[in-house]
N, C-alpha and C positions, 0 to 999 in steps of 0.2 A: 519505370514499371509500376503500374497501379496495384496496390495491395487490395485484396478482397475484403468485403465488410466483415466477414467472420472467418478469418484464416484458420487454416488446419494446424494441428499440433505437429511439430517436426518428428521425423522418423528416428532421429538420434535419441538414445535413451538418456533420460534426465537423471543427473546425480541425485542421490538421496537427500542431501542438504538443500538443494534447490526446489525439489519437490515439496519438502516440509515447508520452505519459505513461501512458496506458492500458495499451499493451503492456509498457512498463517495469515497471509495478506488477505485472502478471502474472508477468514475468520475476523480479522480486524476490521474489515469493512462492515460486516454484519454487526460486530460489537459497536462501533461508532454510530451506526443508525439506530442500534437498540438503545444506547445511551442518550442520544438525542431524543428518541421517543419517550424514554423514561423521564427526561427533563420536562418535556411538554406536559405529560400526565401528571407529574409531581406539582408543577406550578400552576396548572389549570384547576387543580384541586384546591389550592390556596388563593386563587384568583389574584396573584401577585406576580406578574411577568415583567420584570425591569429590563432596561436596555442590555445589561451583562448577561442575562439569561438568554435573551433572544440572539445575542451575538454568539454565545456557546452553542445554542442549538443549531444555527446557521453553520458555525465552524464544524460541528460533529456531522451534519448531514453532508457538508461538501467534502470533508475528509473521508466519510464512509462511501460516497460515491466514487470519489477518486481511487480509494483502495480497491474496490470492487472491479472498476473498469481497468485500471492498471495491472491489477492482479490477473485479469483474464488475458491482458495482453502479454504479461510475463509467461503465463501458462502457454501461450502460442509460440514463445521463443523470441520475442521482440527485445533487443538489447537497450533501446531507449526507454522501455518501460522500467528496466531495473535502475537506470539512473533517476528517472522521475520519481519512483518509488523510494529511492534512497533520500531524496530531497523531501518529499512529502513526509517520510518517517522521521527525519531529523527535526523538520519544522513542528511538526504535531507532537512527537514523543518527548522531546527535551522538556517543553513546558509542563506536559502532563506528569513527567517523572519528577520534576523539580517542585511542583506546586500542588497538584490535586492528589491527595492520598487515595480517594475513591477509584480514580482511573490509572493508578499505577501499574496495575496488572496489564492493561492494554498497553501502556508504554513499554512495559518489558517485552511483551509479545512483538511489538513493532522493532524495537531495538534488536531483539534476537534474529528477527527476519532480515534486517538489514545486514547484519553480520553474515548470515548464511548465504545471502545472494552474492557476496563478494569473496567467498571461499575459492581456493585455486581450482577445484573441480568445476565450480560454476563458471569461473573465467574461461577454462578450456571449452565448456560447452557452449558458451556464447561466441567463441572465436570459430567454432565450427558451424554453428547454426545461423548466426547473423554477424558475418565479419564486418569489420569497419571498411568503408570504401577507401580505396587507394587515394593518396594525396596527389594532386596534379603536380607536375614538375614544371618549373619555370624556364 
């Protein structure tokens, strides 16, 4: 069965924690893009853009786009988006939390969103909205 390009939101009521996580993921995507734009602005003023700065700008842009796209898919009830956002969150938030002081609020938002997505109410929601396919018997 082919999924539509812009799927509709399920009729099942969304748990409060999952709704907060959905909004926080969209906020995190916007913050990633904003921090990347700020780095571009900051380093074009100084005319010193090294490899590390360019790599960080690319990482922020990719993470921001991934958070926005996967946050929308999470909003439509896609179970795979929850798993992908968990991986994106762990891969991007742990280094930000451990190393960069300026971006630690973004890392805290992401880690909080990951925890909210895996709460028991969210698990029940995804079992109803997007259940796992049955395993074939041998």
